[in-house]
Structure formats: structure tokens, C-alpha cells
C-alpha positions as CSV (number, residue, x, y, z in Angstrom):
1,X,20.4,-2.4,-20.4
2,X,23.9,-3.9,-19.8
3,X,24.1,-4.7,-16.1
4,X,21.4,-6.3,-13.9
5,X,21.5,-7.0,-10.2
6,X,19.5,-9.9,-8.8
7,X,19.4,-10.2,-5.0
8,X,19.3,-13.9,-4.1
9,X,18.0,-15.4,-0.8
10,X,17.7,-19.0,-2.3
11,X,13.9,-18.9,-2.3
12,X,11.8,-19.9,-5.3
13,X,10.8,-16.2,-5.8
14,X,14.5,-15.1,-6.1
15,X,14.8,-17.9,-8.7
16,X,11.9,-16.4,-10.6
17,X,13.8,-13.1,-10.6
18,X,17.0,-14.8,-11.7
19,X,15.2,-16.5,-14.6
20,X,13.7,-13.2,-15.7
21,X,17.1,-11.6,-15.6
22,X,18.5,-14.4,-17.7
23,X,15.8,-13.8,-20.3
24,X,16.6,-10.1,-20.5
25,X,20.3,-10.8,-20.5
26,X,20.0,-13.1,-23.5
27,X,17.9,-10.6,-25.4
28,X,20.1,-7.6,-24.7
29,X,23.5,-9.2,-24.1
30,X,23.6,-8.0,-20.5
31,X,25.6,-9.2,-17.5
32,X,23.8,-10.5,-14.5
33,X,25.2,-9.8,-11.0
34,X,23.7,-12.4,-8.6
35,X,23.9,-10.8,-5.2
36,X,23.6,-12.6,-1.9
37,X,23.4,-10.2,1.1
38,X,25.0,-12.1,4.1
39,X,23.7,-11.1,7.5
40,X,26.4,-11.7,10.1
41,X,24.7,-9.6,12.8
42,X,23.8,-12.8,14.7
43,X,27.5,-13.2,15.7
44,X,27.7,-12.2,19.4
45,X,29.7,-9.1,20.1
46,X,30.5,-10.6,23.5
47,X,32.6,-13.3,22.0
48,X,36.3,-12.9,21.5
49,X,37.5,-11.4,18.2
50,X,39.0,-14.7,17.2
51,X,35.7,-16.5,17.6
52,X,33.8,-13.8,15.7
53,X,36.2,-14.0,12.8
54,X,36.1,-17.8,12.8
55,X,32.2,-17.8,12.7
56,X,32.2,-15.1,10.0
57,X,34.6,-17.2,7.9
58,X,32.4,-20.3,8.4
59,X,29.2,-18.5,7.4
60,X,30.9,-16.9,4.4
61,X,32.2,-20.3,3.1
62,X,28.8,-21.9,3.7
63,X,27.1,-19.1,1.7
64,X,29.6,-19.4,-1.1
65,X,28.9,-23.2,-1.5
66,X,25.1,-22.7,-1.3
67,X,25.4,-19.8,-3.8
68,X,27.5,-21.8,-6.2
69,X,25.0,-24.7,-6.2
70,X,22.0,-22.3,-6.6
71,X,23.5,-20.8,-9.8
72,X,23.8,-24.2,-11.5
73,X,20.8,-23.7,-13.8
74,X,20.3,-24.7,-17.5
75,X,18.7,-21.3,-18.3
76,X,22.0,-19.5,-17.2
77,X,24.1,-21.2,-19.8
78,X,25.7,-18.8,-22.2
79,X,25.0,-15.8,-19.9
80,X,27.7,-13.9,-18.1
81,X,26.9,-14.4,-14.4
82,X,28.9,-12.6,-11.7
83,X,28.3,-13.9,-8.2
84,X,28.6,-11.3,-5.4
85,X,28.4,-11.9,-1.7
86,X,28.3,-8.9,0.6
87,X,27.8,-8.5,4.4
88,X,25.0,-6.1,5.0
89,X,23.6,-4.1,8.0
90,X,20.9,-2.0,6.3
91,X,19.1,-2.3,3.0
92,X,20.3,1.1,1.8
93,X,23.7,-0.5,1.3
94,X,22.4,-2.0,-2.0
95,X,22.9,1.4,-3.5
96,X,26.7,1.1,-2.8
97,X,26.7,-2.2,-4.7
98,X,24.8,-0.7,-7.6
99,X,27.3,2.1,-7.9
100,X,30.2,-0.3,-7.6
101,X,29.2,-2.3,-10.6
102,X,27.4,0.6,-12.4
103,X,24.2,-1.4,-12.7
104,X,21.1,-0.4,-14.7
105,X,18.4,-2.4,-13.1
106,X,17.5,-4.5,-10.0
107,X,15.3,-7.5,-10.4
108,X,13.7,-9.0,-7.3
109,X,11.2,-11.8,-6.7
110,X,8.4,-11.4,-4.2
111,X,5.5,-13.5,-3.0
112,X,3.8,-10.4,-1.5
113,X,2.5,-10.0,2.1
114,X,-0.7,-8.9,3.6
115,X,-2.5,-8.1,6.9
116,X,-0.6,-7.7,10.1
117,X,2.5,-9.2,8.7
118,X,2.6,-6.5,6.1
119,X,2.1,-3.7,8.6
120,X,4.6,-4.9,11.2
121,X,7.2,-6.8,9.2
122,X,7.0,-5.8,5.5
123,X,9.2,-7.7,3.1
124,X,12.8,-7.5,1.8
125,X,11.4,-6.5,-1.6
126,X,9.6,-3.6,0.1
127,X,12.8,-2.4,1.7
128,X,14.7,-2.6,-1.6
129,X,11.9,-0.7,-3.4
130,X,12.1,2.0,-0.6
131,X,15.8,2.4,-0.6
132,X,17.1,1.7,-4.1
133,X,18.0,4.5,-6.3
134,X,17.9,2.3,-9.4
135,X,14.7,1.1,-11.1
136,X,13.5,-2.1,-9.4
137,X,11.6,-4.8,-11.4
138,X,9.5,-6.9,-9.0
139,X,8.6,-10.4,-10.3
140,X,5.8,-12.3,-8.7
141,X,5.6,-15.5,-10.7
142,X,7.8,-17.6,-13.0
143,X,8.0,-16.0,-16.4
144,X,8.5,-18.0,-19.7
145,X,9.5,-14.8,-21.5
146,X,10.2,-11.2,-20.9
147,X,8.4,-9.7,-23.9
148,X,6.8,-6.8,-22.1
149,X,4.5,-5.2,-24.8
150,X,1.9,-3.3,-22.8
151,X,3.1,-1.2,-19.9
152,X,1.0,1.0,-17.6
153,X,2.9,4.0,-16.3
154,X,1.1,5.4,-13.3
155,X,1.7,9.1,-12.4
156,X,0.1,11.9,-10.3
157,X,1.3,14.5,-12.8
158,X,3.1,16.4,-10.0
159,X,6.1,18.5,-10.8
160,X,8.3,16.6,-8.3
161,X,7.7,13.3,-10.1
162,X,9.0,14.6,-13.5
163,X,12.6,13.4,-13.0
164,X,11.2,10.0,-12.0
165,X,8.9,9.9,-15.0
166,X,11.8,10.8,-17.3
167,X,14.0,8.1,-15.8
168,X,11.2,5.6,-16.1
169,X,10.7,6.3,-19.8
170,X,14.5,6.1,-20.4
171,X,14.6,2.7,-18.5
172,X,11.6,1.3,-20.4
173,X,12.7,2.6,-23.8
174,X,14.7,-0.6,-24.5
175,X,11.5,-2.7,-24.4
176,X,9.9,-0.9,-27.3
177,X,6.4,-1.5,-25.8
178,X,3.1,0.3,-25.9
179,X,2.9,2.7,-22.9
180,X,-0.3,3.6,-21.2
181,X,0.1,6.8,-19.0
182,X,-2.4,6.6,-16.2
183,X,-3.9,9.1,-13.7
184,X,-6.3,7.8,-11.0
185,X,-9.0,10.3,-10.0
186,X,-10.2,9.8,-6.4
187,X,-13.7,10.6,-5.1
188,X,-12.5,13.0,-2.4
189,X,-11.2,16.6,-2.0
190,X,-8.6,15.9,-4.7
191,X,-11.3,15.0,-7.3
192,X,-10.6,16.6,-10.7
193,X,-12.9,17.3,-13.6
194,X,-12.0,16.1,-17.1
195,X,-10.7,19.5,-18.2
196,X,-8.6,19.8,-15.0
197,X,-7.0,16.4,-15.6
198,X,-6.3,17.2,-19.2
199,X,-4.7,20.6,-18.2
200,X,-2.5,18.8,-15.6
201,X,-1.4,16.2,-18.2
202,X,-0.7,18.8,-20.8
203,X,1.4,20.9,-18.4
204,X,3.2,17.8,-17.0
205,X,4.2,16.5,-20.5
206,X,5.3,19.9,-21.6
207,X,7.7,20.2,-18.6
208,X,8.8,16.6,-18.8
209,X,9.4,16.3,-22.6
210,X,8.9,19.7,-24.2
211,X,5.8,18.6,-26.2
212,X,2.5,16.8,-25.7
213,X,2.8,14.0,-28.3
214,X,2.1,11.4,-25.5
215,X,-1.3,12.9,-24.7
216,X,-2.7,10.2,-27.0
217,X,-1.4,7.7,-24.5
218,X,-2.9,9.4,-21.4
219,X,-5.7,7.6,-19.6
220,X,-7.9,8.8,-16.7
221,X,-9.8,6.4,-14.4
222,X,-11.9,6.9,-11.3
223,X,-11.6,4.6,-8.4
224,X,-11.8,4.5,-4.6
225,X,-8.0,4.1,-4.1
226,X,-5.0,4.8,-6.4
227,X,-3.9,1.2,-5.9
228,X,-7.2,-0.2,-7.0
229,X,-7.4,2.2,-10.0
230,X,-4.0,1.1,-11.2
231,X,-4.6,-2.6,-10.8
232,X,-8.1,-2.5,-12.3
233,X,-7.0,-0.5,-15.3
234,X,-3.9,-2.7,-15.9
235,X,-6.1,-5.8,-15.9
236,X,-8.6,-4.2,-18.2
237,X,-6.0,-3.3,-20.9
238,X,-4.2,-6.6,-20.6
239,X,-1.0,-5.0,-19.4
240,X,2.1,-7.2,-18.7
241,X,4.0,-4.7,-16.6
242,X,3.1,-1.8,-14.2
243,X,5.5,1.0,-13.6
244,X,5.1,3.3,-10.6
245,X,7.2,6.2,-9.3
246,X,7.8,6.1,-5.5
247,X,8.8,8.7,-3.0
248,X,10.8,6.1,-1.1
249,X,9.3,7.2,2.3
250,X,10.9,5.9,5.4
251,X,10.3,6.3,9.2
252,X,7.1,7.8,10.5
253,X,6.1,9.3,7.1
254,X,6.1,5.8,5.7
255,X,4.0,4.4,8.5
256,X,1.4,7.1,8.3
257,X,1.4,7.8,4.5
258,X,2.4,4.4,3.2
259,X,3.7,3.8,-0.3
260,X,1.5,3.1,-3.3
261,X,4.5,1.5,-5.1
262,X,5.0,-0.9,-2.2
263,X,1.3,-1.7,-1.9
264,X,1.1,-2.5,-5.6
265,X,4.3,-4.5,-5.5
266,X,2.8,-6.6,-2.7
267,X,-0.7,-7.1,-4.1
268,X,-0.3,-7.3,-7.9
269,X,0.2,-10.5,-9.7
270,X,1.8,-8.6,-12.6
271,X,5.5,-7.6,-12.7
272,X,6.0,-4.1,-11.2
273,X,8.8,-1.7,-12.0
274,X,9.4,1.1,-9.5
275,X,11.7,4.1,-9.5
276,X,12.3,6.5,-6.7
277,X,12.0,10.2,-7.0
């Protein structure tokens, strides 16, 4: 864990993410890239090119000053902070920035959303979770430490999720935490018996790691939805981090199928780490 990207929008929740990044950076001697995505799309295309450039320059300088003031924090002392300002058009561009700096992790703050606002608008955090190829750590509240010791890793034991599961374990390895592997059994046509779930877990771990030594860490719960199962189990075991593999659905498939990772990121009070298949 050497390079961490923190998108900054000057909100208190992005400051929560920045503070968490600082805690991890101190512990693992990492560099924090504070990223402000500057939206210049409001500049009218009907204006002259000179006027467009003048306005773009003004907004850039304004963002630079605000960004500089925002990064004056006591908890950032002694940490290598690299401020980055980029103009963006779509959220998928964050992957270009991750490649550019060879980052290991994105940390974002989120207050969560609900109801009609969630369905029609979503949140910037949702969009990053959906598009980012890197693991995304979503922070909901201010954290006094980043000592994650109990982690729930939710999985459906599908073969397509194996690469994501492997990457998640690799990402979480530096934390040296207890890992609870969780499968949520639903009361519908997908319902599995205990023996069926154990067979799925056994086959999954053999393909993912070549052995089944993690079977001792596998847990099965029954609930009405996957989201409720994950959240209820995490609260029951006193987890301090939930990790979820996401398909990163977009377009109509996202509207109709939704994303469990995004739902949990919106509704959980615990930090969430997502990684896209």
C-alpha cells in the first residue's frame, strides 16, 4: 500500500476520507494523492474561444486556492501529499488518473443517499464504485484510527468473482485482520441447503487459492436480501470493515439489476471496500 487517491469535493465527508488516508499513510509510509475533479462543462460553447479560455483559467485558479487551503490540516503533517487537479467529463476518467500515478487504493467519503434521490440521482461515490478498476474504500464517518481488525468479505462463490476475490485478499493482506467470508442464502429459487453451500465454498476456494484452508472462516446466513444479510452479519460479529465484489453495472442493466455494492455503500455506517470484477 504505497499510493492512495482521495477525491476531494471540499465536503466534510471528503475530509473524513482524507483523514483516513492520512492514518493509513502514516502507518504504511504511503503517498496520498488528493484529487479534485474540476467540472468546466458549464462554460458555454457559444462563447468565443478567448472567453472560454479566460473562464477556464479563472475557475482553475479558484480551485487551486481553495484546494490549497483545504489541505492545511494538522493531521497531514509529516505525510507526503500530492495535490492533483483534473478537468473531468465522465467518472470513468478516474481510471486514467489511477494508472498515471500507479495508485493502489481509492478512498472516498460518502454520506449515503436514499429514496427517490438515490434512484434518480445517485451519488459521486456510487459512480466511482461503479467505474473504478481499483479497490475503493468508502468512509461514512470520521475515523480516529484505521486499525481494521475484523473484516467481512461477502461473496456469491461464483466462478466469475474469483479474480475479484483474489484481488480483494491481496488488497486486504496488508491489514493483517481476521477475515469472515460470507455467503447470504436467500429464501427464493436460489435457496441452497447446507451441503450445497459447503460444496460451493469448497469448489470456490480450490479454484481461487488451490486449497480450502479458509473454510474455517466461511459463514452462511439466511436473510431476505443480500444487503440485509451482509449488514446484519457484520453488526453481529462486530466487523469494522465490509468488503464487497461488484460487477460495476452501468446503463439499463444497472437500473434493473442494481448493485449490491452500491446499496451497501449507501446504507451501511461501516466503512466499505469494493472491488470490481
